C-alpha positions in Angstrom: -13.4 11.0 85.4 -10.9 8.1 86.5 -7.1 8.8 87.3 -4.4 6.1 87.1 -1.3 6.4 89.4 1.8 8.0 87.8 4.5 5.6 87.6 8.3 5.4 87.0 10.1 8.4 85.3 12.1 9.3 88.4 15.5 9.9 86.2 13.5 12.4 84.0 11.4 14.0 86.6 14.6 14.5 88.6 15.9 16.0 85.2 13.5 18.7 85.1 13.6 19.4 88.3 16.8 20.2 88.0 16.1 23.4 85.7 14.2 24.9 89.1 17.3 25.0 90.5 18.8 27.4 87.7 19.0 31.1 88.0 17.8 31.6 84.3 14.9 30.5 81.8 15.2 27.1 80.2 13.9 25.8 76.9 13.1 22.1 76.7 12.2 19.4 74.2 10.3 15.9 75.2 9.9 13.4 72.4 8.7 9.8 72.1 6.3 7.9 70.6 2.3 8.4 70.6 1.2 7.3 73.9 4.4 7.1 75.9 3.0 9.4 78.3 4.9 12.7 77.4 2.1 14.5 78.6 1.4 13.0 81.7 5.3 13.6 82.7 5.1 17.3 82.2 1.9 17.4 84.1 3.6 15.7 86.8 6.7 17.9 86.8 4.3 20.9 86.4 1.7 20.6 89.1 3.0 22.3 92.0 3.6 25.8 89.4 1.6 27.8 87.4 1.2 25.7 84.0 -0.4 26.4 80.7 -0.4 23.7 78.1 -1.2 24.0 74.3 -1.4 21.8 72.0 -1.6 21.8 68.3 -4.4 20.6 66.1 -4.4 16.9 64.6 -3.5 17.9 60.9 -6.4 17.4 58.6 -7.3 18.6 54.6 -8.8 21.8 56.0 -6.2 22.5 58.6 -4.6 25.7 58.2 -1.8 27.9 59.5 -4.9 30.3 61.0 -7.0 27.9 62.4 -3.7 26.0 64.1 -3.5 29.5 65.9 -6.8 30.2 66.7 -6.9 27.2 68.6 -3.6 28.3 70.5 -5.5 31.4 70.9 -9.0 29.6 72.5 -7.1 27.5 74.8 -4.7 30.4 76.0 -7.8 32.4 76.6 -9.6 29.5 78.4 -6.1 28.4 80.9 -6.0 32.4 81.6 -9.5 33.5 81.7 -9.4 36.6 79.1 -10.8 36.9 76.4 -9.7 35.1 72.9 -6.9 37.2 71.5 -7.8 37.6 67.7 -4.1 37.4 66.1 -3.1 36.6 62.5 0.5 36.0 63.3 2.2 33.7 65.4 4.6 36.5 66.7 1.9 38.2 68.2 0.5 35.1 70.0 3.8 34.4 71.2 4.4 38.2 72.5 0.9 38.0 74.3 1.9 34.8 76.1 5.6 36.1 77.0 3.9 39.2 78.8 1.5 36.8 80.8 4.2 34.6 82.3 6.9 37.4 82.8 6.7 36.7 86.6 7.1 33.8 88.7 7.8 29.7 87.9 6.0 29.2 85.2 5.7 26.1 83.1 4.6 26.7 79.4 3.8 23.4 77.2 3.9 23.6 73.3 2.2 20.2 72.6 2.7 18.3 69.4 4.4 21.4 68.2 5.1 19.7 64.6 1.0 20.0 63.9 1.2 23.5 65.7 3.5 24.7 63.2 3.1 22.7 60.0 1.6 25.0 58.1 3.8 28.3 58.7 7.2 27.8 57.2 8.1 30.8 59.4 6.7 29.2 63.2 9.8 28.4 64.1 11.4 31.4 63.4 8.9 33.6 65.1 9.5 31.1 67.9 12.9 31.2 68.0 13.0 35.0 68.1 10.3 35.5 70.5 12.2 33.0 73.0 16.0 35.8 72.7 13.8 38.8 72.8 10.7 37.9 75.2 10.2 34.7 76.6 13.8 34.1 78.5 13.5 37.4 80.3 11.8 35.6 82.3 14.6 33.7 84.6 12.0 31.5 86.0 10.1 30.2 83.1 10.6 27.0 81.2 9.3 26.6 78.1 8.5 22.9 76.9 8.6 21.9 73.0 7.3 18.4 72.6 6.0 16.1 70.3 5.6 12.6 68.5 6.9 13.2 65.7 10.7 12.4 66.5 12.2 13.0 63.0 10.6 16.5 62.4 12.1 17.5 66.1 15.3 16.3 65.0 15.4 18.6 61.7 13.4 21.0 62.7 14.4 21.7 66.6 17.4 19.5 67.4 19.6 19.9 64.2 18.4 23.7 63.6 21.0 26.3 64.0 18.7 29.0 65.2 18.4 26.3 68.3 22.0 25.7 68.6 23.2 26.7 72.3 19.4 27.5 73.7 18.2 24.2 74.7 19.0 23.2 78.7 17.4 19.8 78.1 16.4 16.9 75.5 14.6 14.4 77.4 13.8 11.3 74.6 10.8 9.5 76.6 11.4 5.4 76.3 8.8 2.8 77.7 8.6 2.0 81.4 10.5 -0.5 82.4 9.3 -4.3 83.0 9.1 -3.3 86.8 7.7 0.0 86.5 4.8 -1.6 84.4 4.3 -4.2 87.5 4.0 -1.3 89.5 1.4 0.0 87.3 -0.6 -3.1 87.1 -0.5 -3.4 90.9 -1.5 -0.5 91.2 -4.4 -0.3 89.0 -5.6 -3.8 91.2 -4.1 -6.3 88.1 -3.3 -9.3 90.5 -2.1 -12.0 87.5 0.4 -14.2 87.8 4.3 -13.1 86.4 3.1 -15.3 83.6 0.0 -13.7 83.0 2.0 -9.9 82.9 4.2 -11.0 80.5 1.5 -12.1 78.2 0.2 -8.5 78.5 3.8 -6.9 77.7 4.4 -9.2 75.0 1.5 -7.2 73.0 1.6 -3.4 74.8 5.1 -3.6 75.9 5.9 -0.9 78.0 3.8 1.8 76.8 1.7 3.4 79.8 -1.4 4.2 77.7 -2.1 0.6 76.5 -1.7 -1.1 79.7 -4.4 1.8 81.5 -6.7 -0.3 79.3 -6.2 -3.2 81.0 -9.2 -4.9 82.8 -8.4 -5.7 86.1 -11.2 -8.9 86.8 -10.0 -10.8 83.8 -7.1 -13.0 82.2 -4.6 -11.8 80.1 -5.8 -13.7 76.7 -9.7 -12.1 77.6 -8.2 -8.4 78.0 -5.8 -9.1 74.9 -8.4 -10.6 72.6 -11.0 -7.9 73.7 -8.3 -5.1 73.5 -6.6 -6.9 69.9 -9.5 -8.7 68.5 -12.4 -7.1 68.5 -14.0 -4.1 66.3 -14.1 -1.6 69.2 -10.9 -2.9 70.4 -8.3 0.2 71.4 -5.4 -1.8 70.2 -7.8 -2.5 67.1 -7.5 0.9 66.0 -4.3 2.0 67.3 -1.8 1.4 64.3 -3.8 3.3 61.7 -3.8 6.7 63.9 -0.6 6.0 65.0 1.3 6.0 61.0 -1.5 8.6 60.1 -0.3 10.9 62.9 3.5 10.6 62.4 4.0 9.5 58.8 0.6 11.3 56.9 1.3 10.0 53.2 3.7 8.1 53.4 2.6 5.7 56.1 2.4 3.0 53.2 6.0 2.7 52.9 6.4 3.2 56.2 4.7 0.0 57.0 6.2 -2.0 54.2 9.3 -1.4 56.0 7.8 -2.8 59.4 6.3 -5.5 58.1 9.8 -6.8 56.4 11.0 -6.9 60.2 8.0 -9.0 61.8 9.6 -11.8 61.7 13.3 -11.2 63.1 16.1 -8.5 62.4 17.6 -7.6 59.1 20.6 -5.9 57.5 20.2 -2.9 55.2 20.9 -5.1 52.4 18.9 -7.8 53.1 15.5 -5.0 53.4 16.2 -3.6 50.2 16.2 -7.2 48.8 12.9 -7.7 50.6 11.4 -4.3 48.7 12.7 -5.1 45.7 14.8 -2.0 45.3 18.4 -0.7 44.8 20.3 0.9 47.2 18.8 4.9 47.7 19.2 7.0 50.5 15.8 7.7 50.9 15.1 4.5 52.1 18.0 4.6 55.0 16.1 8.4 55.7 12.7 6.1 56.0 14.5 3.6 58.3 16.2 6.7 60.5 12.2 8.1 60.7 11.6 4.5 62.4 14.6 4.3 64.6 13.8 7.8 65.7 10.0 7.7 66.6 11.0 4.5 68.4 9.4 1.4 66.4 12.8 0.3 65.6 16.0 -0.3 66.9 19.3 -0.1 64.6 21.4 -2.8 66.9 24.9 -2.2 65.4 27.4 -5.1 66.0 31.2 -4.6 66.8 34.8 -6.0 66.7 35.7 -7.6 70.5 39.2 -7.2 70.1 39.3 -3.6 70.1 35.8 -2.8 71.0 35.4 -1.0 68.0 31.8 -0.4 66.6 31.6 -1.7 63.3 29.8 -0.6 60.3 27.5 -3.9 60.3 24.4 -3.4 61.6 20.7 -5.1 62.1 17.5 -3.5 62.1 14.9 -4.6 64.5 11.4 -3.6 65.2 11.6 -3.0 69.0 7.8 -2.2 69.9 6.2 -5.0 70.8 2.1 -3.4 70.1 3.1 -2.8 66.3 4.9 -6.5 65.9 2.0 -7.9 67.0 -0.4 -5.6 65.3 1.8 -6.5 61.7 2.2 -10.4 62.7 -1.9 -11.1 64.2 -4.3 -8.3 63.9 -3.9 -6.7 60.6 -3.8 -10.3 58.5 -7.0 -11.0 60.2 -9.5 -7.3 59.9 -12.2 -8.9 58.1 -12.4 -11.6 60.4 -12.1 -9.7 63.6 -14.6 -7.3 62.1 -17.0 -10.0 61.8 -16.3 -11.1 65.5 -15.1 -14.4 64.0 -12.4 -14.1 67.7 -15.0 -13.8 70.2 -15.1 -17.7 70.8 -11.7 -19.1 69.6 -8.2 -19.0 72.0 -4.9 -17.1 71.3 -3.6 -20.7 71.1 -5.2 -20.6 67.7 -2.9 -18.0 66.2 -0.5 -19.2 64.1 3.3 -18.8 65.3 2.1 -17.3 68.5 5.3 -18.8 70.7 7.6 -17.9 68.2 6.6 -14.5 68.3 6.4 -14.3 72.1 9.8 -15.1 72.0 10.7 -12.2 70.0 8.4 -10.0 72.6 10.3 -11.5 75.1 13.7 -10.8 73.4 12.1 -7.3 73.6 11.6 -6.6 76.9 15.0 -8.0 77.9 16.7 -5.7 75.6 14.7 -2.7 77.1 15.7 -3.9 80.9 19.3 -4.7 80.6 19.9 -3.4 84.0 18.3 -6.0 85.3 20.8 -8.2 83.6 23.5 -6.8 84.4 22.7 -6.7 87.7 22.2 -10.2 88.0 25.4 -10.8 86.4 26.9 -8.4 89.4 28.2 -6.4 86.5 28.3 -2.7 87.2 27.3 -0.3 84.7 31.3 2.0 84.8 32.5 -2.1 83.6 30.7 -2.2 80.4 32.9 -1.9 77.2 29.6 -2.8 74.9 27.1 -4.4 75.0 24.1 -5.3 71.8 22.9 -8.5 70.2 25.8 -9.1 68.4 26.5 -11.3 64.8 29.5 -11.8 62.7 29.2 -12.6 59.2 30.5 -15.8 57.4 34.0 -15.4 56.0 36.4 -18.0 54.7 38.2 -18.6 58.0 34.8 -17.5 60.1 31.5 -19.0 60.0 28.0 -17.1 60.7 27.1 -16.6 64.7 24.4 -14.3 66.2 24.2 -14.0 69.8 20.8 -12.6 71.3 22.7 -10.4 73.7 26.7 -10.6 74.3 28.0 -8.1 77.3 31.8 -7.3 76.9 33.6 -6.3 80.0 36.7 -4.7 80.8 38.1 -7.9 82.0 37.9 -9.5 78.6 35.1 -11.3 79.5 32.2 -12.2 77.6 28.6 -13.0 78.7 27.0 -14.4 75.8 23.1 -14.6 76.6 20.7 -16.7 75.2 17.1 -15.5 75.6 14.3 -18.2 75.8 10.8 -18.2 75.7 8.8 -21.2 76.7 5.5 -22.1 78.1 6.9 -25.1 79.8 10.4 -25.8 82.1 13.4 -25.4 79.4 15.8 -28.5 79.7 19.0 -29.5 78.8 18.1 -29.8 75.1 19.0 -25.8 74.8 23.1 -26.7 75.8 23.5 -28.4 72.5 22.1 -25.6 70.7 24.0 -22.7 72.3 27.2 -24.5 72.3 27.2 -24.9 68.5 26.4 -21.3 68.1 29.2 -20.3 70.7 31.5 -22.9 67.9 31.3 -20.4 65.8 32.0 -17.1 66.9 35.2 -15.9 66.6 37.2 -15.8 70.2 40.1 -13.8 70.0 43.0 -14.9 72.4 42.7 -13.4 76.2 39.1 -13.2 76.1 36.7 -15.8 77.7 33.0 -16.3 77.3 30.6 -17.4 79.7 27.2 -18.6 78.3 24.1 -17.3 80.0 20.5 -18.1 80.0 17.9 -15.9 80.5 14.5 -17.3 80.6 10.4 -16.8 81.8 9.0 -19.8 82.5 11.4 -22.3 84.5 14.2 -24.4 83.7 14.6 -28.3 84.2 16.7 -29.7 87.0 18.6 -31.4 85.0 20.1 -28.6 82.8 21.2 -27.2 86.2 22.9 -30.1 86.9 24.6 -30.2 84.4 26.4 -26.8 85.0 27.1 -25.6 81.4 25.3 -22.1 81.9 27.8 -19.5 84.3 24.3 -17.7 84.9 20.7 -18.8 84.8 18.6 -15.8 85.2 14.9 -15.7 85.7 13.1 -12.7 84.1 10.1 -13.2 85.4 11.4 -11.8 88.9 10.6 -8.2 87.7 7.3 -9.0 86.9 6.7 -9.9 90.7 5.0 -7.9 93.4 7.4 -6.0 95.3 10.0 -5.8 91.9 10.6 -1.9 92.4 11.8 -2.4 96.0 
C-alpha cells in the first residue's frame, strides 16, 4: 500500500502535543471539510501512543442506531483483539472502552461522530456522562471527536451546554498552505514548473487527498483532464459524495446556493434575488452551514476611519474544487461520460481564464501571511484585513478592492490580485487608479497600491513606479519555498 508523506500541520500538531504535558485528561474536537486530512493528522499525532480509532458508518436508508453500535463494537474488538461485545446501548460500549483505556497514554478517536450518533437522540448525553464518570478518570487519556459535518458539530457539541467547559481543544482544519502543497507535490515527485503547480492548485485547492491523486509523469492539463473530465476520474465523482455526505436530503438547496457564487462574490440580498426568494432565516442558516463546512467564506467590510466591522458582507465561494466542478464538470456530465474531452485541450473551456483569476484570488487570500511578509508587515501591526467593498451612496462611489490591509500606522495596502498567462503590462495601472479614485480615504490615512501576480510583469509596468510593491506569488510554488 502506497504511503504518502505527511506534510504541514505544524501548529495543529503542536497544539495536540501540548495536551500530553497536562496532568489531566483531554476532550478534543477536530472538524473540517471532507478530504482535508483530519484522520491523517490524528494518526500522525498518535503514532507513538496507544491509539484506538473508531468510525461511524456512512448513513443509508437502512442504517439504524443498532447497526452503528454493532460497527463500533466490531471495530473495538478488532483493535483490542477481544471478542465482540453484544451491546444494545451506547452506555455499555462507552463503559467497556473506558475500562480498556483506564491506564497510560491512550488516544481515542471517534471519527465521523455525526454519523455515529445520528440515529440515537441520547448518544451525546450518554457520551457526556461516560466522559464525566469514566473516561476522564485516566489523566493521560485524550478523546478526540472528529467529523466533516461542521454544522452538526457546532450545534450539537460546541453549543451544547452538556459539553461547555469540558473541551480542552477545538481545531478547525483548513487547506494546506501553498508552500505545504508545494512540499507535498515535490515529495511525491512532481517536477512541474511553478505555473504547472498553480494550475493544479486552481482545481484542487490545498486539499491533500486531491493532490495525492496527481500522476507525477504527466503535465497539469493531463492530470486535470484525467481527474475531472473522465467518467472514472476521482474529482468527477467527488461532488456528489461531498454533498450527500454533508447535506443529505437538502443537498439540492445547498448546491443551488453555491452555484450562485460560482462567478463571483455576492451580498445576501443578491443571493436572495438570484434565488427569487424573500428574506428568510432559513437561507441565512443554510449559508452558515456552507461557511462552517469550509466551502464558503463570509467576508465583512469595515469602516476604515475607526476599523469597526460593518454589517455589510459578501459571501465568496472559497473552495477551488467546488467552483471548478460547478463551472465545468457538472455542466458537461453527459459529454464527459461520452468521452468528449479525451482529445480536447482545457483551453477550449469557455471563460477558463476568468475562473482561474477567481481561483488565484482564493489561493492568495488563504496565504495572507506571505503577502504580509513581502510587505514587511508584522501580524501585530495589522488592524484588519479582508476583501473590501463600499456601497454607492450620494457622496460616495461604489468600490471593490480584492484585498485591503489596514495597519496601525493608518497605512492601507490596496492589493490587486491578477492572474494572467502572459506578463501583466502597464495598462493595469489605469484600472487600479479608477478603482482607488472611487475609494473613500479618511483624513490622516494613506493608501499604497500593491500588485499580486503569478506569471510576470512587463518592464514598462515596473518603470512607471506606480505600485508600492509588486509581489510574485509564484515564489511560493518554487522548490525550497518552505525553507
